[in-house]
KEKE-3310 file (N, C-alpha, C; in steps of 0.2 Angstrom, whole numbers, plus 5000, padded with zeros to 4 digits):
npx = (4898:4904:4902:4901:4897:4885:4877:4875:4864:4854:4836:4828:4820:4815:4803:4799:4797:4789:4800:4809:4819:4829:4835:4849:4864:4867:4867:4882:4889:4895:4896:4901:4892:4887:4889:4902:4915:4920:4933:4950:4957:4968:4976:4986:4982:4971:4956:4950:4938:4935:4921:4905:4890:4872:4864:4851:4847:4839:4827:4830:4838:4855:4870:4885:4903:4911:4920:4924:4924:4925:4912:4904:4906:4910:4926:4941:4947:4962:4976:4987:5005:5005:5004:5001:4992:4985:4975:4970:4956:4950:4934:4925:4924:4931:4946:4956:4962:4968:4971:4980:4975:4983:4991:5009:5015:5027:5033:5029:5017:5008:4997:4994:4990:5001:5012:5022:5014:5004:4987:4975:4968:4953:4946:4958:4969:4979:4992:4996:5008:5015:5022:5009:5010:5007:4993:4976:4963:4959:4958:4953:4954:4949:4962:4957:4944:4934:4933:4923:4912:4909:4920:4927:4932:4932:4947:4953:4964:4968:4974:4982:4978:4966:4958:4956:4949:4933:4922:4911:4913:4909:4909:4909:4907:4908:4902:4899:4887:4883:4870:4874:4887:4905:4914:4907:4904:4917:4919:4911:4916:4928:4924:4921:4913:4913:4909:4916:4922:4928:4944:4959:4968:4980:4985:4976:4965:4968:4970:4958:4947:4952:4955:4956:4962:4963:4963:4967:4968:4963:4950:4938:4946:4951:4961:4972:4964:4953:4935:4930:4924:4922:4916:4908:4909:4902:4885:4879:4868:4865:4870:4880:4880:4888:4883:4870:4856:4849:4835:4834:4842:4856:4854:4861:4862:4864:4870:4863:4871:4883:4901:4905:4915:4917:4922:4926:4926:4929:4926:4922:4922:4922:4917:4917:4914:4906:4906:4893:4889:4877:4866:4875:4890:4908:4924:4937:4950:4959:4966:4967:4972:4981:4984:4979:4980:4966:4952:4938:4921:4906:4905:4914:4927:4929:4938:4941:4946:4950:4952:4942:4943:4931:4926:4911:4900:4887:4871:4863:4850:4846:4840:4838:4851:4856:4870:4877:4883:4887:4885:4898:4894:4881:4865:4862:4864:4869:4871:4871:4861:4862:4855:4846:4839:4821:4819:4811:4812:4813:4810:4823:4826:4835:4838:4844:4840:4849:4865:4879:4894:4908:4924:4939:4957:4957:4955:4966:4977:4978:4980:4988:5000:5000:5011:5023:5035:5053:5062:5073:5085:5079:5084:5082:5076:5062:5055:5038:5026:5010:4998:4984:4970:4955:4946:4949:4949:4960:4974:4990:5006:5021:5038:5039:5048:5060:5060:5069:5073:5078:5075:5071:5075:5072:5061:5058:5044:5039:5025:5019:5007:5003:4998)
npy = (5136:5120:5109:5096:5096:5104:5094:5084:5088:5087:5082:5067:5071:5068:5064:5047:5038:5023:5016:5007:5015:5025:5041:5039:5032:5015:5001:4999:5006:5019:5036:5053:5060:5060:5068:5064:5064:5052:5051:5047:5048:5046:5035:5019:5002:4996:4988:4974:4964:4949:4943:4933:4938:4943:4948:4956:4951:4954:4951:4940:4931:4933:4924:4930:4937:4948:4963:4971:4984:4986:4994:4991:4997:4997:4992:5002:5019:5028:5038:5046:5044:5039:5025:5009:4999:4986:4974:4959:4949:4933:4929:4922:4908:4900:4896:4909:4925:4941:4953:4969:4980:4991:4997:4996:4984:4975:4960:4948:4952:4955:4947:4937:4920:4908:4914:4923:4920:4910:4905:4913:4906:4900:4909:4915:4929:4941:4952:4967:4977:4992:5005:5016:5024:5034:5044:5039:5030:5015:4998:4982:4964:4947:4934:4923:4912:4916:4929:4932:4930:4942:4945:4959:4976:4994:5004:5017:5030:5045:5061:5075:5087:5081:5081:5094:5100:5106:5096:5083:5066:5052:5035:5020:5004:4992:4977:4960:4947:4930:4917:4905:4894:4900:4889:4881:4889:4891:4878:4875:4885:4879:4867:4858:4844:4844:4846:4849:4853:4869:4873:4879:4883:4894:4897:4890:4898:4909:4908:4903:4912:4925:4929:4940:4947:4957:4973:4973:4979:4976:4973:4967:4965:4953:4937:4928:4915:4916:4921:4936:4945:4942:4945:4944:4931:4925:4925:4934:4934:4946:4964:4974:4989:4995:4984:4984:4983:4991:4989:4993:5004:5013:5028:5044:5057:5075:5091:5105:5112:5108:5102:5085:5071:5056:5040:5027:5010:4995:4980:4969:4952:4946:4956:4971:4988:5003:5019:5031:5047:5053:5067:5075:5083:5076:5076:5066:5063:5055:5039:5023:5026:5036:5053:5062:5073:5082:5074:5078:5073:5062:5049:5034:5022:5007:4994:4977:4978:4991:5009:5024:5041:5054:5070:5079:5093:5098:5105:5121:5120:5109:5091:5074:5063:5050:5039:5028:5012:5004:4988:4980:4978:4973:4976:4976:4986:4995:5005:5020:5034:5051:5063:5079:5089:5086:5081:5072:5054:5043:5026:5016:5006:4990:4985:4993:5003:5001:4993:4993:5002:4994:4991:4998:5005:5018:5029:5026:5028:5041:5047:5057:5058:5068:5070:5063:5050:5053:5055:5042:5029:5011:5000:4986:4974:4965:4953:4947:4933:4932:4919:4910:4898:4896:4885:4877:4886:4892:4902:4910:4918:4919:4919:4926:4922:4928:4940:4948:4959:4975:4986:5003:5000:5003:4995:4988:4981:4973:4966:4952:4944:4926:4912)
npz = (4939:4934:4920:4923:4936:4934:4927:4936:4943:4935:4932:4929:4917:4904:4891:4888:4874:4868:4874:4886:4892:4903:4908:4915:4920:4915:4927:4935:4924:4925:4919:4915:4922:4936:4953:4957:4945:4941:4947:4946:4957:4972:4982:4984:4984:4971:4971:4960:4952:4945:4938:4938:4930:4927:4914:4903:4888:4873:4879:4886:4900:4902:4905:4909:4910:4920:4925:4938:4950:4969:4971:4962:4950:4933:4925:4926:4929:4928:4933:4921:4921:4934:4946:4941:4951:4956:4963:4958:4958:4956:4955:4948:4947:4938:4929:4923:4915:4914:4901:4899:4889:4879:4888:4894:4902:4913:4904:4912:4917:4908:4904:4895:4894:4900:4895:4901:4911:4922:4922:4931:4945:4952:4964:4967:4971:4963:4962:4953:4948:4941:4931:4925:4913:4898:4894:4888:4879:4884:4886:4895:4895:4893:4886:4881:4877:4885:4883:4873:4879:4886:4894:4897:4899:4901:4901:4906:4905:4912:4907:4915:4907:4902:4914:4917:4907:4903:4899:4895:4897:4888:4889:4878:4876:4864:4859:4853:4854:4859:4863:4861:4867:4867:4864:4856:4845:4839:4837:4826:4817:4814:4808:4815:4824:4837:4854:4865:4882:4888:4882:4889:4879:4873:4860:4852:4853:4849:4835:4833:4837:4834:4821:4814:4823:4838:4837:4824:4808:4795:4791:4780:4770:4760:4763:4752:4744:4751:4750:4741:4749:4763:4776:4788:4800:4810:4814:4825:4841:4846:4847:4857:4866:4880:4887:4882:4871:4856:4859:4872:4876:4883:4890:4890:4900:4895:4893:4886:4872:4876:4876:4872:4874:4866:4871:4863:4863:4854:4859:4853:4847:4835:4826:4816:4816:4811:4817:4819:4820:4817:4816:4821:4819:4821:4828:4826:4837:4843:4842:4846:4858:4855:4852:4838:4824:4821:4813:4803:4803:4802:4802:4807:4806:4815:4820:4827:4844:4842:4847:4848:4851:4851:4847:4851:4849:4856:4851:4855:4857:4861:4863:4857:4853:4845:4845:4835:4831:4817:4810:4801:4783:4785:4792:4805:4821:4835:4850:4860:4867:4868:4877:4881:4895:4896:4883:4870:4868:4856:4850:4843:4830:4831:4819:4805:4790:4780:4775:4785:4782:4773:4780:4777:4773:4771:4781:4791:4784:4782:4794:4806:4818:4833:4841:4834:4832:4833:4817:4813:4809:4808:4822:4821:4810:4806:4797:4795:4792:4787:4789:4784:4785:4778:4778:4788:4798:4804:4809:4809:4813:4806:4809:4822:4831:4828:4834:4843:4855:4863:4876:4871:4857:4840:4829:4814:4806:4793:4786:4776:4766:4765:4756)
capx = (4897:4906:4897:4900:4892:4877:4874:4873:4857:4848:4832:4826:4813:4813:4798:4801:4792:4791:4806:4810:4825:4829:4841:4854:4869:4865:4870:4889:4892:4895:4898:4903:4886:4886:4893:4908:4916:4924:4940:4955:4963:4968:4983:4985:4980:4964:4953:4946:4935:4932:4914:4899:4884:4867:4861:4846:4848:4834:4822:4831:4843:4862:4875:4891:4908:4912:4927:4921:4927:4920:4906:4901:4908:4914:4932:4945:4950:4968:4980:4993:5011:5004:5006:4995:4993:4978:4974:4965:4953:4945:4928:4920:4923:4934:4952:4956:4967:4967:4977:4979:4977:4985:4997:5015:5017:5032:5030:5026:5011:5004:4990:4993:4990:5007:5017:5024:5011:4999:4980:4973:4964:4946:4947:4965:4971:4986:4993:4999:5011:5020:5019:5003:5012:5003:4985:4972:4956:4961:4953:4956:4949:4953:4964:4953:4937:4929:4932:4917:4907:4910:4926:4931:4929:4935:4953:4953:4970:4967:4980:4980:4974:4959:4954:4955:4944:4926:4918:4908:4915:4904:4912:4905:4911:4905:4903:4895:4886:4879:4869:4878:4894:4910:4917:4902:4905:4923:4919:4907:4920:4933:4922:4922:4906:4916:4906:4919:4922:4933:4951:4962:4974:4981:4986:4970:4960:4970:4970:4951:4943:4955:4958:4957:4966:4961:4968:4968:4965:4962:4943:4935:4952:4952:4967:4972:4960:4946:4930:4933:4921:4921:4915:4906:4910:4897:4879:4877:4861:4864:4876:4879:4884:4888:4879:4863:4853:4844:4828:4833:4848:4858:4853:4865:4861:4869:4869:4862:4877:4889:4905:4905:4920:4916:4928:4923:4930:4928:4928:4918:4927:4923:4914:4919:4908:4907:4902:4889:4886:4871:4866:4882:4897:4912:4931:4941:4956:4964:4965:4970:4975:4986:4982:4981:4977:4958:4949:4931:4916:4900:4907:4922:4927:4932:4939:4941:4951:4952:4947:4942:4941:4927:4923:4905:4898:4879:4867:4862:4843:4845:4837:4841:4856:4858:4876:4876:4888:4884:4889:4900:4892:4874:4859:4862:4867:4868:4873:4868:4858:4863:4848:4846:4833:4815:4819:4808:4816:4810:4813:4827:4826:4842:4840:4844:4838:4855:4870:4885:4900:4914:4930:4946:4962:4957:4955:4972:4983:4979:4980:4994:5001:5001:5018:5026:5042:5058:5065:5079:5084:5078:5089:5081:5071:5061:5049:5033:5021:5003:4996:4977:4966:4948:4943:4950:4949:4967:4978:4997:5011:5028:5044:5040:5054:5066:5059:5073:5073:5079:5072:5075:5076:5066:5060:5054:5040:5035:5021:5017:5001:5005:4993)
capy = (5129:5116:5105:5089:5098:5105:5087:5081:5091:5086:5077:5063:5074:5066:5058:5041:5035:5016:5013:5007:5018:5031:5045:5038:5027:5009:4999:4998:5009:5027:5040:5059:5064:5061:5073:5061:5063:5046:5053:5041:5051:5041:5031:5012:4996:4996:4980:4973:4957:4945:4940:4931:4942:4941:4954:4954:4952:4952:4949:4934:4932:4931:4924:4934:4939:4956:4965:4977:4987:4984:4997:4988:5001:4992:4995:5006:5025:5030:5045:5045:5045:5036:5019:5004:4995:4983:4967:4956:4943:4929:4927:4919:4901:4896:4899:4915:4930:4948:4958:4977:4982:4999:4997:4992:4981:4970:4954:4943:4955:4956:4944:4931:4914:4904:4918:4916:4919:4905:4908:4915:4901:4902:4912:4918:4936:4942:4959:4969:4984:4995:5012:5018:5027:5040:5044:5036:5026:5008:4992:4976:4959:4940:4932:4916:4911:4919:4936:4932:4930:4949:4947:4964:4982:5000:5005:5025:5033:5052:5065:5081:5091:5079:5083:5102:5101:5105:5092:5078:5060:5046:5028:5015:4998:4988:4969:4955:4943:4925:4913:4898:4894:4901:4883:4878:4894:4890:4871:4876:4889:4874:4863:4851:4842:4843:4851:4847:4858:4874:4871:4885:4883:4901:4896:4889:4903:4916:4906:4902:4917:4931:4928:4947:4950:4963:4978:4972:4985:4974:4970:4968:4964:4946:4934:4924:4909:4918:4925:4942:4949:4937:4950:4942:4924:4923:4929:4934:4935:4953:4968:4978:4995:4995:4978:4984:4982:4997:4988:4996:5007:5017:5035:5048:5065:5079:5098:5109:5116:5106:5097:5078:5067:5049:5036:5021:5004:4990:4975:4963:4947:4945:4961:4978:4993:5011:5024:5035:5052:5055:5074:5078:5082:5075:5077:5061:5066:5050:5033:5018:5030:5041:5059:5063:5079:5081:5072:5079:5068:5060:5041:5033:5015:5005:4987:4974:4980:4999:5013:5030:5048:5057:5076:5083:5099:5098:5111:5124:5119:5102:5086:5068:5062:5043:5038:5021:5008:5000:4982:4980:4974:4971:4981:4977:4991:4995:5012:5024:5039:5057:5067:5084:5088:5087:5079:5066:5049:5038:5020:5016:4999:4987:4984:4999:5003:5000:4990:4996:5002:4989:4995:4999:5008:5025:5033:5026:5030:5048:5050:5061:5059:5075:5069:5057:5047:5056:5051:5038:5022:5006:4996:4980:4973:4957:4951:4942:4931:4931:4913:4907:4893:4897:4880:4875:4892:4892:4908:4910:4923:4916:4924:4930:4920:4933:4946:4949:4967:4977:4993:5008:4998:5005:4989:4989:4975:4972:4960:4949:4938:4920:4907)
capz = (4938:4929:4916:4927:4942:4931:4925:4943:4946:4930:4934:4923:4914:4897:4889:4885:4870:4865:4876:4894:4895:4908:4908:4920:4918:4917:4933:4933:4918:4927:4915:4920:4923:4942:4956:4956:4938:4940:4948:4948:4962:4978:4983:4987:4979:4969:4970:4954:4953:4939:4941:4934:4932:4923:4910:4899:4880:4869:4884:4890:4904:4898:4910:4906:4914:4922:4928:4942:4957:4975:4972:4956:4944:4928:4923:4929:4928:4931:4931:4918:4925:4940:4947:4940:4957:4957:4966:4953:4961:4952:4958:4942:4948:4933:4928:4918:4915:4910:4897:4900:4882:4878:4893:4893:4908:4912:4901:4915:4920:4903:4905:4891:4898:4899:4892:4904:4918:4923:4923:4938:4948:4954:4971:4968:4970:4960:4963:4947:4950:4936:4928:4921:4906:4895:4894:4883:4880:4883:4889:4897:4892:4893:4880:4882:4874:4889:4881:4869:4884:4889:4899:4895:4902:4899:4906:4904:4908:4910:4908:4918:4903:4902:4920:4917:4901:4905:4894:4897:4895:4887:4887:4875:4875:4860:4859:4850:4859:4856:4868:4859:4870:4862:4862:4850:4839:4837:4833:4820:4812:4811:4805:4820:4828:4844:4858:4872:4887:4887:4883:4890:4874:4870:4853:4848:4855:4845:4829:4831:4837:4833:4814:4812:4829:4842:4835:4817:4804:4789:4790:4774:4765:4760:4762:4747:4745:4754:4747:4741:4754:4769:4781:4795:4801:4814:4815:4833:4843:4848:4846:4862:4868:4886:4889:4880:4864:4856:4862:4879:4875:4888:4888:4894:4901:4892:4893:4880:4869:4879:4873:4874:4872:4866:4871:4860:4862:4850:4862:4849:4846:4827:4821:4815:4816:4809:4822:4815:4825:4815:4815:4824:4815:4826:4826:4828:4840:4845:4839:4850:4864:4853:4850:4831:4821:4821:4807:4805:4800:4805:4802:4808:4805:4821:4820:4834:4847:4841:4852:4845:4854:4846:4851:4849:4851:4856:4849:4861:4857:4864:4859:4857:4848:4844:4843:4833:4829:4812:4809:4795:4778:4788:4793:4813:4824:4842:4852:4865:4865:4871:4878:4885:4899:4893:4876:4869:4866:4852:4849:4838:4829:4831:4812:4801:4783:4775:4777:4787:4777:4773:4782:4773:4777:4769:4786:4794:4779:4782:4801:4808:4826:4836:4844:4830:4833:4829:4812:4813:4806:4813:4824:4819:4804:4806:4793:4797:4786:4789:4786:4785:4782:4780:4778:4795:4802:4808:4808:4812:4811:4805:4810:4827:4834:4827:4836:4849:4855:4869:4877:4867:4850:4835:4826:4808:4805:4787:4785:4770:4767:4762:4756)
cpx = (4899:4900:4896:4895:4885:4874:4872:4866:4852:4843:4830:4819:4812:4808:4800:4796:4794:4797:4806:4816:4824:4835:4845:4858:4867:4869:4877:4893:4891:4899:4899:4898:4884:4890:4900:4910:4921:4931:4944:4959:4962:4975:4981:4983:4973:4962:4949:4945:4933:4927:4910:4893:4879:4864:4855:4847:4843:4828:4824:4837:4850:4866:4882:4897:4907:4918:4925:4924:4922:4913:4902:4902:4912:4920:4936:4946:4957:4971:4986:4999:5010:5007:5000:4996:4986:4980:4968:4962:4949:4940:4923:4920:4927:4940:4952:4962:4965:4972:4975:4981:4977:4991:5003:5018:5023:5029:5026:5019:5006:4998:4988:4995:4996:5011:5019:5018:5005:4992:4979:4967:4958:4948:4954:4965:4978:4986:4998:5003:5016:5017:5014:5005:5007:4996:4982:4966:4959:4956:4957:4951:4954:4956:4962:4947:4932:4928:4925:4911:4907:4915:4930:4928:4934:4941:4955:4960:4969:4973:4978:4976:4967:4955:4952:4950:4937:4921:4916:4911:4910:4908:4908:4909:4906:4907:4897:4893:4881:4877:4872:4886:4900:4914:4913:4903:4912:4923:4916:4912:4925:4931:4920:4915:4907:4912:4909:4919:4928:4940:4955:4969:4974:4981:4980:4965:4962:4969:4962:4947:4945:4958:4960:4961:4963:4966:4969:4965:4965:4956:4941:4941:4953:4959:4967:4968:4953:4942:4931:4930:4918:4921:4914:4906:4905:4891:4877:4870:4860:4871:4875:4883:4883:4883:4872:4862:4850:4837:4827:4841:4850:4857:4856:4863:4865:4866:4868:4869:4883:4894:4905:4911:4918:4922:4925:4928:4926:4930:4924:4924:4928:4918:4916:4913:4911:4902:4899:4886:4880:4871:4872:4888:4903:4919:4935:4948:4961:4961:4970:4975:4981:4983:4984:4978:4970:4956:4941:4926:4910:4900:4914:4922:4931:4932:4940:4947:4953:4949:4948:4939:4937:4924:4917:4904:4890:4876:4864:4854:4842:4842:4840:4846:4859:4866:4877:4882:4885:4888:4891:4897:4885:4871:4860:4866:4866:4871:4870:4865:4859:4857:4849:4839:4827:4814:4815:4813:4812:4813:4817:4827:4833:4843:4838:4840:4843:4861:4875:4891:4906:4921:4936:4951:4962:4959:4963:4978:4983:4979:4987:4994:5002:5009:5021:5033:5047:5060:5072:5079:5083:5084:5088:5076:5069:5054:5044:5028:5015:5000:4988:4974:4959:4944:4943:4949:4954:4971:4984:5000:5017:5033:5045:5045:5060:5065:5062:5075:5075:5075:5075:5076:5070:5067:5055:5051:5036:5031:5019:5011:5003:4999:4995)
cpy = (5125:5111:5098:5091:5099:5099:5083:5083:5090:5080:5073:5065:5073:5062:5053:5038:5028:5014:5013:5010:5024:5035:5044:5032:5020:5006:4997:5002:5017:5030:5047:5062:5065:5066:5070:5060:5057:5047:5046:5043:5046:5037:5024:5008:4996:4989:4980:4966:4955:4941:4937:4935:4940:4948:4951:4956:4950:4949:4942:4935:4929:4931:4925:4935:4946:4957:4972:4978:4985:4988:4996:4992:4996:4996:4999:5013:5026:5036:5042:5047:5042:5029:5014:4998:4992:4976:4964:4950:4940:4926:4923:4911:4897:4899:4904:4920:4936:4951:4964:4980:4989:5000:4994:4989:4977:4963:4949:4946:4956:4953:4940:4925:4910:4907:4924:4915:4914:4908:4908:4910:4904:4904:4914:4925:4937:4950:4961:4977:4986:5001:5012:5019:5033:5038:5040:5033:5019:5003:4986:4970:4952:4939:4924:4917:4915:4927:4936:4932:4937:4950:4953:4971:4988:5001:5012:5027:5041:5056:5071:5086:5088:5080:5090:5104:5101:5103:5086:5071:5054:5040:5024:5010:4993:4980:4966:4949:4936:4920:4907:4899:4896:4895:4881:4882:4892:4883:4871:4880:4884:4868:4855:4850:4842:4848:4851:4854:4863:4872:4878:4884:4890:4901:4895:4894:4908:4914:4906:4908:4925:4931:4936:4950:4956:4968:4978:4977:4983:4971:4972:4967:4957:4943:4930:4917:4911:4921:4932:4947:4946:4942:4948:4933:4921:4928:4928:4936:4943:4957:4973:4984:4996:4990:4979:4985:4989:4996:4991:4999:5011:5025:5040:5055:5069:5086:5101:5113:5113:5102:5090:5075:5060:5045:5029:5016:4998:4984:4968:4958:4946:4950:4968:4982:5000:5014:5030:5041:5055:5063:5078:5078:5082:5076:5071:5064:5062:5043:5028:5021:5035:5047:5060:5071:5078:5079:5074:5074:5066:5052:5039:5026:5012:4997:4984:4976:4987:5003:5021:5036:5052:5064:5078:5089:5100:5104:5114:5123:5113:5097:5079:5066:5054:5043:5030:5018:5004:4994:4982:4975:4971:4976:4981:4982:4991:5003:5014:5030:5045:5061:5073:5084:5090:5085:5073:5060:5044:5032:5019:5008:4997:4985:4990:4998:5001:4996:4995:4996:4996:4994:4994:5002:5015:5030:5032:5028:5038:5051:5052:5061:5066:5075:5063:5055:5051:5052:5049:5031:5017:5002:4988:4979:4965:4957:4946:4940:4929:4925:4912:4902:4893:4891:4876:4880:4892:4898:4907:4916:4919:4921:4928:4928:4924:4939:4947:4957:4969:4984:4998:5006:5001:4998:4990:4981:4975:4966:4958:4944:4933:4915:4901)
cpz = (4933:4925:4920:4933:4939:4930:4931:4945:4941:4933:4928:4920:4907:4896:4886:4880:4867:4867:4884:4896:4899:4907:4914:4917:4920:4923:4931:4928:4920:4921:4918:4922:4932:4946:4956:4948:4937:4941:4950:4954:4968:4977:4985:4982:4977:4969:4964:4954:4946:4941:4936:4936:4926:4920:4906:4892:4876:4873:4887:4894:4901:4904:4907:4912:4915:4925:4932:4949:4963:4974:4966:4949:4939:4926:4928:4926:4931:4929:4927:4921:4931:4940:4945:4946:4959:4958:4962:4956:4957:4956:4953:4943:4943:4932:4922:4919:4912:4907:4897:4893:4881:4883:4891:4899:4907:4908:4905:4918:4914:4901:4899:4894:4895:4895:4895:4910:4917:4924:4930:4940:4951:4962:4972:4967:4968:4961:4956:4950:4944:4934:4923:4913:4904:4895:4888:4884:4878:4886:4891:4895:4893:4886:4881:4878:4878:4887:4876:4873:4889:4895:4897:4899:4900:4904:4903:4908:4906:4912:4912:4914:4902:4908:4920:4912:4904:4899:4897:4893:4894:4885:4884:4873:4871:4861:4855:4854:4856:4863:4867:4863:4865:4860:4856:4844:4836:4834:4827:4814:4810:4809:4808:4823:4835:4848:4865:4876:4885:4887:4883:4886:4871:4862:4849:4849:4851:4838:4828:4831:4836:4827:4812:4817:4831:4840:4828:4813:4797:4787:4784:4768:4765:4759:4755:4748:4749:4749:4747:4747:4760:4775:4789:4796:4805:4814:4822:4835:4844:4847:4852:4863:4876:4890:4887:4873:4863:4857:4868:4880:4882:4885:4893:4894:4899:4893:4886:4877:4873:4875:4875:4870:4872:4866:4869:4860:4858:4854:4859:4847:4838:4823:4822:4814:4812:4814:4817:4820:4823:4813:4817:4821:4822:4823:4830:4831:4843:4843:4844:4855:4862:4850:4842:4829:4819:4814:4808:4801:4804:4806:4802:4810:4811:4820:4827:4837:4847:4847:4848:4850:4849:4849:4847:4852:4850:4854:4855:4862:4861:4860:4861:4851:4848:4842:4841:4831:4824:4810:4802:4790:4780:4790:4802:4815:4832:4843:4858:4863:4870:4871:4883:4890:4894:4886:4876:4866:4863:4852:4843:4836:4828:4824:4808:4794:4778:4779:4780:4783:4778:4775:4778:4777:4775:4775:4790:4790:4780:4789:4802:4815:4828:4838:4841:4833:4829:4823:4813:4811:4811:4816:4822:4814:4804:4802:4795:4792:4789:4785:4788:4781:4783:4782:4786:4800:4807:4805:4812:4809:4811:4805:4817:4832:4834:4830:4843:4850:4863:4870:4874:4859:4847:4830:4820:4806:4799:4788:4778:4771:4762:4761:4762)
residu = (MET:LYS:ARG:ARG:GLU:PHE:LEU:ALA:HIS:LEU:ALA:THR:GLY:ALA:ALA:ILE:ILE:ALA:SER:GLY:SER:ALA:ILE:SER:PRO:ALA:THR:GLY:TRP:SER:GLN:THR:THR:PRO:ASP:ASN:PRO:ILE:SER:SER:ALA:GLY:THR:GLY:THR:ARG:SER:LEU:SER:ILE:VAL:LYS:ARG:VAL:ILE:GLU:VAL:ASN:GLY:LYS:ALA:ALA:ASN:VAL:PHE:GLY:LEU:VAL:GLN:PRO:ASP:GLY:THR:THR:GLY:LEU:VAL:LEU:ASP:ALA:GLY:GLY:GLN:PHE:ASP:VAL:ALA:LEU:SER:ASN:ASN:SER:GLY:GLU:PRO:THR:LEU:ILE:HIS:TRP:HIS:GLY:LEU:THR:PRO:PRO:TRP:GLU:MET:ASP:GLY:VAL:PRO:ASP:ASN:PRO:ALA:ALA:LEU:LEU:ALA:ALA:ASN:GLU:THR:ARG:ARG:TYR:SER:PHE:PRO:VAL:GLY:ALA:GLY:GLY:THR:HIS:TRP:MET:HIS:GLY:HIS:THR:LEU:GLN:GLU:GLN:ASN:LEU:LEU:ALA:ALA:PRO:LEU:ILE:VAL:ARG:THR:ALA:GLU:ASP:THR:LYS:ARG:ASP:GLU:GLN:GLU:VAL:VAL:ILE:LEU:LEU:HIS:ASP:PHE:SER:PHE:THR:PRO:ALA:GLU:GLU:LEU:LEU:ALA:GLU:LEU:LYS:GLY:SER:GLY:SER:LYS:GLY:GLY:MET:ALA:MET:ASP:HIS:GLU:ALA:MET:MET:GLN:GLY:MET:ALA:GLY:GLY:ALA:HIS:GLY:GLY:HIS:MET:THR:GLY:MET:ALA:MET:PRO:GLY:MET:ALA:ALA:MET:ASP:LEU:ASN:ASP:ILE:GLU:TYR:ASP:ALA:TYR:LEU:ALA:ASN:ASP:ARG:THR:LEU:ASP:ASP:PRO:GLN:VAL:VAL:ALA:THR:GLU:LYS:GLY:GLY:PRO:VAL:ARG:LEU:ARG:VAL:ILE:ASN:GLY:ALA:THR:ALA:THR:ALA:PHE:THR:MET:ASP:THR:GLY:ALA:LEU:SER:GLY:GLN:LEU:VAL:ALA:VAL:ASP:GLY:GLN:PRO:ILE:GLU:PRO:VAL:SER:GLY:SER:ARG:PHE:PRO:ILE:SER:MET:GLY:GLN:ARG:LEU:ASP:ILE:LEU:LEU:GLU:LEU:PRO:ARG:THR:GLY:GLY:THR:TYR:PRO:ILE:LEU:ALA:LEU:ARG:GLU:GLY:SER:MET:GLU:ARG:THR:GLY:VAL:ILE:LEU:ALA:SER:PRO:GLY:ALA:ASP:ILE:GLY:ARG:ILE:ALA:PRO:ILE:GLY:SER:GLU:LYS:GLY:PRO:VAL:LEU:GLY:LEU:ASP:LEU:GLU:GLN:GLY:LEU:LYS:ALA:ILE:ASP:PRO:LEU:PRO:THR:ARG:ARG:ALA:ASP:ASN:HIS:VAL:ALA:LEU:THR:LEU:LYS:GLY:ASP:MET:ALA:GLY:TYR:THR:TRP:LYS:ILE:ASP:GLY:GLY:GLU:ARG:LEU:ASN:VAL:LYS:ARG:GLY:ASP:ARG:VAL:GLU:VAL:PRO:CYS:ARG:ILE:CYS:ARG)
# end
């Protein structure tokens, strides 16, 4: 019996202490514990809907976005080398658009508003069809202020090797959440008293809410003119892992002695974390969907938009194992709990006893790709200048207009920081 089949027969036999959690995936957050290991098999067009939904945050109802399949499952799981064939329907009641982060679709399908595709109108359906490409842990999200309101979901691309491995996958999507509308948060950051309606201005959104940029790797490093340690611009109401806080975390059933692959996605708008595997030693085996030579440890930094694949080997004695995300420079934290049958599950406070580490570049500077690019000279060299103004909370990249490339080109893009 394979591990995925075994886990399907586990009863929720854990004793829950001071917690309302249960050993089962949260609604819409399927992990590889059911009989169906979230297979992506099948042909034909997949349906995906942008919806409004209500979740509970800090004991209160929160109105947020979602990206769901017809059965309510969050996100997508696809096969590497196959076809991305998705009918995206906007049932949210307001214009929006989705970016397929980690995939390489044609420009017109990339999901950046007016670059060149128009926003998807309410009740409109648009079909996307292009090659999926290589495997990896990816995600999808809005390139609008709606992303701050949880318009994001996992996009997992499995290779043939992934499906053959007898390991359990646990997907963790991190987010920062505020009951204050994103427009008001942005207005406060920009020093404006304006509380106007949502402007679908992509440039303003990118300047305002993505100062560090999704996928940025410079968290904790100040630009000239900024405070030396300007780590967190927004004090959020909650930090979420799979839509839940540590007051009511997702508890994932695991097998004693079984291997687990964590697929961690930092979907937060303005919060970097450090993943802490606690008593379990992990091996980082992929970053941003790219396989790397394994890096051992129990703490791994993850900036906004980044993804980490971490392998764990659970003890044969079983037990409960919190997998925590520590907020950078602060004591807030979130996460999920791995639990074997019969394990006692105690409450974990959302505020820790120490501040989360400040992120730097130490890890990334030592990463080595499993399949690196062949060595050759660049075909093009385009220098970019990063500019920022903390007082007005505006950010830009100069030089992008010179990025004229064609398929197959190798481009060298040095960046410098300017006042």
